[in-house]
C-alpha positions in Angstrom: -7.2 23.8 6.7 -10.4 24.0 8.4 -11.4 24.2 12.2 -14.5 22.8 13.0 -16.6 20.8 15.8 -16.2 17.1 15.0 -17.2 14.1 17.0 -15.6 15.3 20.4 -12.9 12.7 19.8 -9.7 14.6 18.5 -7.2 17.3 20.8 -9.2 20.5 21.5 -8.3 24.2 21.1 -10.6 26.7 22.7 -13.5 24.1 22.8 -13.0 23.2 19.2 -12.0 19.7 17.4 -9.3 20.2 14.9 -9.6 18.6 11.4 -7.3 19.2 8.6 -8.8 18.3 5.3 -7.2 18.3 1.6 -9.4 17.5 -1.4 -7.6 15.8 -4.4 -9.7 16.9 -7.7 -9.0 14.8 -10.9 -10.5 14.6 -14.2 -12.5 11.6 -13.4 -12.4 11.4 -9.5 -12.0 13.1 -6.5 -11.2 12.1 -2.8 -10.6 13.6 0.5 -7.5 13.2 2.7 -8.5 13.9 6.3 -5.9 14.5 9.1 -6.8 14.2 12.6 -5.4 13.0 15.8 -7.5 10.0 17.3 -9.2 9.2 14.2 -8.5 5.2 14.0 -11.1 5.3 17.1 -13.8 6.5 15.2 -12.8 5.5 11.4 -16.3 4.1 11.0 -17.7 7.5 10.9 -15.5 8.7 7.8 -15.7 5.4 5.7 -19.7 5.5 6.0 -19.5 8.8 4.1 -18.1 6.9 0.8 -18.9 3.1 1.3 -22.3 1.8 1.7 -21.7 -2.1 1.5 -21.1 -4.2 4.6 -17.6 -6.1 4.5 -14.4 -4.6 4.8 -11.2 -6.4 4.0 -8.0 -5.0 5.9 -4.7 -5.6 4.7 -1.8 -5.1 7.1 1.5 -6.1 8.1 2.7 -8.0 11.1 4.5 -5.1 12.8 1.3 -2.7 12.2 -0.9 -5.4 13.1 0.5 -5.4 16.7 -0.3 -2.0 17.3 -3.7 -1.2 15.3 -5.3 -4.1 13.6 -7.3 -4.8 16.9 -8.1 -1.1 17.7 -9.4 -0.8 13.8 -11.3 -3.8 13.8 -13.0 -3.0 17.1 -13.9 0.5 15.7 -15.4 -1.2 12.4 -17.1 -4.3 13.9 -20.6 -2.6 14.9 -21.1 -1.3 11.3 -19.3 -3.8 9.1 -18.1 -7.5 8.8 -14.3 -7.4 9.0 -11.9 -9.6 7.5 -8.1 -9.3 7.7 -5.1 -10.3 6.1 -1.6 -9.8 7.9 1.5 -10.3 5.6 5.1 -9.9 6.4 6.7 -6.4 7.2 9.3 -5.2 4.7 10.2 -4.4 1.3 10.4 -8.0 0.3 6.4 -8.4 0.7 6.4 -6.2 -2.6 6.6 -9.2 -4.7 4.7 -11.0 -7.3 4.6 -14.0 -4.4 3.0 -11.7 -1.8 0.7 -10.2 -4.4 -1.0 -13.7 -5.4 -1.1 -14.8 -1.7 -3.1 -11.5 -1.0 -5.5 -12.4 -3.9 -5.9 -15.8 -3.0 -6.5 -15.1 0.6 -9.3 -12.4 -0.7 -10.7 -15.0 -2.9 -10.7 -17.6 -0.3 -12.8 -15.1 1.9 -15.3 -14.5 -0.3 -14.6 -11.0 -1.6 -16.7 -9.3 -4.4 -16.1 -6.5 -6.6 -18.1 -4.0 -4.6 -16.2 -4.7 -1.4 -13.8 -2.5 0.4 -10.0 -3.0 1.0 -8.7 -0.9 3.7 -4.6 -0.6 3.5 -3.5 -0.7 7.1 0.0 0.4 7.1 3.1 2.1 5.5 4.3 2.3 2.2 4.6 -1.4 1.1 1.0 -2.0 2.2 -0.3 1.0 0.4 1.6 0.1 -2.6 0.7 -3.5 -2.6 -3.1 -3.0 -1.6 -3.4 -0.7 -4.3 -2.0 -2.6 -6.9 -4.4 -5.7 -5.8 -7.4 -3.0 -5.6 -6.5 -2.1 -9.3 -6.2 -5.7 -10.8 -8.3 -8.0 -8.7 -12.1 -8.0 -10.6 -10.5 -5.1 -12.7 -10.9 -3.0 -10.0 -12.1 -3.0 -6.2 -12.4 0.0 -4.2 -9.9 1.0 -1.3 -9.1 3.4 1.1 -5.7 4.3 2.7 -4.8 4.0 6.3 -1.2 5.2 6.1 0.7 4.6 9.7 3.9 5.4 8.9 5.6 9.4 8.4 6.6 8.1 4.6 3.3 7.0 3.7 1.5 9.6 5.3 3.8 12.3 3.7 3.8 10.6 0.1 2.8 7.0 -1.2 -0.7 7.1 0.0 -1.8 9.8 -2.2 -1.7 10.0 -6.1 -2.8 6.7 -7.0 0.7 5.2 -7.7 0.4 1.4 -6.6 2.9 -1.1 -7.5 5.4 -4.2 -6.5 9.2 -4.6 -7.5 10.0 -7.3 -10.1 13.5 -8.3 -11.7 15.6 -6.3 -9.4 13.5 -3.2 -10.1 11.7 -0.9 -8.0 7.9 -0.6 -8.6 8.3 -1.9 -12.4 5.1 -3.6 -12.0 1.8 -1.5 -11.3 -1.0 0.7 -12.2 -2.6 4.0 -11.3 -5.5 3.4 -8.9 -6.8 6.4 -6.7 -8.2 5.5 -3.2 -11.8 6.5 -2.0 -10.2 8.4 0.7 -7.2 8.6 2.7 -7.3 8.7 6.6 -4.4 10.2 8.6 -4.0 9.5 12.3 -0.5 11.1 13.4 -0.8 9.5 16.7 0.3 6.5 14.8 3.7 8.1 14.3 4.0 7.4 17.9 4.9 4.1 17.6 7.0 4.4 14.6 10.7 3.0 14.7 13.2 5.8 14.5 14.6 4.6 11.3 11.1 4.4 9.5 10.9 8.3 11.2 14.0 9.3 9.1 12.7 7.2 6.0 9.7 9.4 6.1 11.5 12.8 6.6 12.9 11.8 3.1 9.9 12.6 1.4 9.0 15.5 3.3 12.4 17.2 2.8 11.7 16.5 -1.0 8.6 18.3 -0.9 10.2 21.5 0.7 13.1 21.4 -1.8 11.0 21.2 -5.2 8.0 23.2 -4.0 7.4 24.8 -0.6 10.1 26.9 0.7 8.1 27.5 3.9 8.0 23.8 4.6 11.9 24.0 4.3 11.7 26.9 6.9 9.6 24.7 9.2 12.0 22.1 9.1 14.8 24.3 10.1 13.1 25.8 13.1 11.6 22.4 14.6 12.3 18.9 15.1 9.0 17.6 16.3 6.3 16.4 13.6 2.9 17.8 13.7 -0.1 18.3 11.8 0.6 21.6 10.2 4.1 20.2 8.8 1.8 17.2 7.3 -0.4 19.4 5.7 2.4 21.8 4.3 4.1 18.4 2.6 0.8 17.0 1.5 -0.1 20.2 -0.4 3.2 19.9 -2.7 2.0 16.6 -4.0 -1.6 17.5 -4.0 -1.0 20.4 -6.4 1.5 18.3 -8.8 -0.8 15.0 -9.0 -3.6 17.3 -9.9 -1.9 19.1 -12.8 -0.5 15.8 -14.0 -2.5 12.4 -13.0 -0.4 9.9 -14.8 3.1 11.4 -14.3 3.9 12.3 -17.6 4.9 16.0 -17.2 4.8 18.2 -14.2 4.5 15.2 -11.5 8.0 14.0 -12.7 9.4 16.7 -10.4 8.4 14.4 -7.3 11.0 12.1 -8.5 13.7 14.3 -7.2 16.1 12.3 -5.5 14.3 9.2 -6.7 16.4 8.3 -10.0 19.6 7.8 -8.1 17.8 6.9 -4.9 16.1 3.7 -6.2 19.5 2.5 -7.4 21.2 2.8 -3.9 18.0 1.3 -2.5 18.4 -1.7 -4.0 22.0 -1.9 -3.9 22.4 -1.3 -0.4 19.2 -2.2 1.2 18.6 1.3 2.8 15.0 2.2 3.5 13.3 4.0 0.5 13.1 7.5 2.1 16.6 7.3 3.6 17.9 6.3 0.2 15.7 9.3 -1.5 17.7 11.7 0.8 21.1 10.0 -0.4 19.7 10.2 -3.9 18.9 13.8 -3.5 22.6 15.0 -2.6 23.7 13.2 -5.5 21.1 15.0 -7.7 22.3 18.1 -6.3 25.9 17.6 -7.0 25.0 16.6 -10.7 23.0 19.9 -10.8 26.0 21.9 -9.5 28.0 20.3 -11.8 25.9 21.0 -15.3 25.3 24.4 -13.7 21.6 24.1 -13.1 21.6 23.9 -9.2 22.1 27.0 -7.0 25.0 26.3 -4.4 23.0 28.0 -1.7 20.0 25.8 -2.1 22.3 22.8 -2.1 24.0 23.7 0.9 20.4 24.5 2.8 19.0 21.1 1.8 22.1 19.4 2.7 22.1 20.8 6.1 18.4 20.1 6.5 19.2 16.4 5.6 22.0 16.4 8.3 20.1 17.5 10.8 17.3 14.8 10.5 20.2 12.0 11.0 20.7 11.1 7.2 23.7 8.7 6.7 26.9 10.8 6.4 28.0 8.7 3.2 29.1 10.0 -0.3 28.4 8.4 -3.6 29.5 9.8 -6.9 26.4 10.1 -9.0 28.6 9.6 -11.8 29.1 5.7 -10.7 25.5 5.3 -11.1 24.5 6.6 -14.3 24.2 3.2 -15.9 21.7 2.1 -13.3 19.3 4.9 -14.0 19.5 4.0 -17.5 17.1 0.9 -16.6 14.9 3.0 -14.0 11.4 3.2 -15.0 11.5 6.9 -15.5 13.5 6.2 -18.7 11.3 6.8 -21.6 12.4 5.7 -25.3 16.2 6.6 -24.2 15.7 9.7 -22.6 15.9 10.0 -19.0 14.1 13.2 -17.1 16.3 14.3 -14.3 15.0 16.5 -11.7 17.2 19.1 -10.5 16.4 21.9 -7.9 17.5 25.2 -9.3 16.6 27.4 -6.0 14.8 26.6 -2.8 11.5 25.5 -3.1 11.8 25.3 -7.2 13.2 22.7 -9.8 13.3 22.0 -13.2 12.8 18.6 -15.5 15.9 18.1 -17.3 15.9 15.5 -19.9 19.1 13.8 -21.1 19.3 11.4 -23.7 21.2 7.8 -23.0 24.3 8.7 -25.5 24.7 12.1 -23.6 25.5 10.3 -20.4 28.6 8.8 -22.0 27.7 5.4 -20.2 28.4 2.3 -21.8 25.2 0.3 -22.1 26.7 -3.2 -23.7 
């Protein structure tokens, strides 16, 4: 965290403007994550630091557009020519059909390889826009402007992009790092309560696997603030920097996802809610295997209950068949993620045949 004078647009503390910043440093690229209340009002000031051409193409959905498309377009119009594409909200837009539609609209609007995409929205917009960015012209730069808690906590950083296909979540995708991620926490004021709960799933996950301090903060407050956002992002920053392409340490970020993806697709839960349910399932499996500490299980489950996750019980054994076909299955081995104790976890590989599941 740094506290510096900045633009005189943010909330103030003792006459200083508070801007929180993280730097993601990877082998071939680096980028900043900026967290600032009121950032959308002067978003062009940040974009100018990484982009010098004159056209920006905003991709957003119909829900987010109602609140922020006009605001962001107005903030950009003095410096850029702005085009926008608005798609239907919801997971169904992460499809080949919508991907093709967005690419077609961009080409109709005469996008060029050196133009910039702006992903204005939640996780669906970020994943879809990032995938378009990775593939159109074999690569177009993009900036993430996440407006949901889920995307601010998790999906807007790290470079994973993708769409759903063949009944499987994010099965088509690519790694494509953004030029910058710009987070305005004030966008959370217009968030639907169900989306807030969804975002809490990823946030609680970050505490469970790598930040005991974050779990303590969550136990002691129910108000979202910039410090909680920063603590959560610091967990993902560390793991992305250690393992950019998800072949080792970064797999720990999949805690709750192995079962959560199956639950999400089968019952239609929002992603972060499904992750929360998936965490409970993984905690139980970890207990049964003697890997997970009982106190850690109790505390994490208590926090999930505190933040209004569904009081449902799914037996993880009933979903082992589904996880065999998850994209995390590497040549017949599924890397389960189990919490060992609060703030710590382990990658636990299990071969298909050891699960005792009939795959015929």
